[in-house]
N, C-alpha and C positions, 0 to 999 in steps of 0.2 A: 422647703422640701420639694415642692412642685418644680422649681427651677432646676434642682439637681436631677430629678427624674427626666425632665425634658432635655436637659443637656446630655445625659447619658443616652437617651434614645437618639438624639441627633448624632452623637459620636458613633453609635452602633450603626445607624443607617448610612453614615458616610463611609465607614469601614466596609460594610457589605457592598455598597455601591462601587468602591474601589476594587473589590475582588472581582466584580463582573467585567472589569476592563482588561483583565489578564487573559491572554489567549495562549493555549498550548498548541504545540505542533501535533497534528493528528496523522498517524501513519496507518495505512490499511493495505493488506495484501502481502505479497512476498517481496522482500527487498532483493532486487536483482543488481548485482555488481556488473559493471561494464566488462571487466576482465573475465568474468565467467561467461557472459553472453557471447563474446568474441571467440570463445573456445568451442561453442556449439557449431557442429558441422554436419551436413547431410551425410548419412551413412552410420552415424553413431547409434548405439543401442539405447533403449529406454533406460536401462540401469545407469549408463554413463550420464545421461541427462539428469536423472534424479540425483546422482552424486554431485553434479555441479549446482543445480538450482533447487533441489528438494522436490518433494511430491507436489504435483500441480494442485492448486486449490480448486480449480474448476476443470472437470472432465465432462464434456458434452455427451449426454446419454444417447443422443441421436447421431453423433459422429464419433464412433469409437476411437478413431485414430487422431483425435484433436485434443491438445492440451492447451489451456489458457493460463497464463501467469499475468496477474494484474496487480499494479501497485499505484497508490496515490498518496500524496503528501500535501497537507494543508499547513502552511507555515503560520507563524505568529501574526502576520499581517493579513491573513485570510487568502493569500495566493495559493492556488492549487496546481500541482504538477502531477501528471499521470504518465504511466508507462504500461503498455499492453504488449505482451509477447505471446504469439500463437505458434505452436509447434504442430506439425502434421506428420503422423507416422503411418507407415504401411507395415502392419504386423508390429514388430518391435523395433523397426529401423526408422530413424528420423529421415524424412524426405524433404521437408520444406520448413523455412523459418520466416515468420512475418513479425517484424519488430516495429511497433508504432510508438513514436516518442514525439508528441505534439510540442 
């Protein structure tokens, strides 16, 4: 009986250990498609930008005319890729686009 219990515990611990080796892809932020980003042009209205990219997840309370879109992806191997898009508005008109893609 003890051998059966020990064997069952060994099998369970091996199964639980194997589960910890599995890594999922982790996505955070707003997925930004390249075809949508290239459509952004200075002079666009804020509604047009929201139509293309969605509402900005980060609006700087100290800089009213700045919208930040951030996206990161950690793949199954632990490699991380990031993208940071900053849009600057004057009133409701897009003035400048900073696109960081390391």
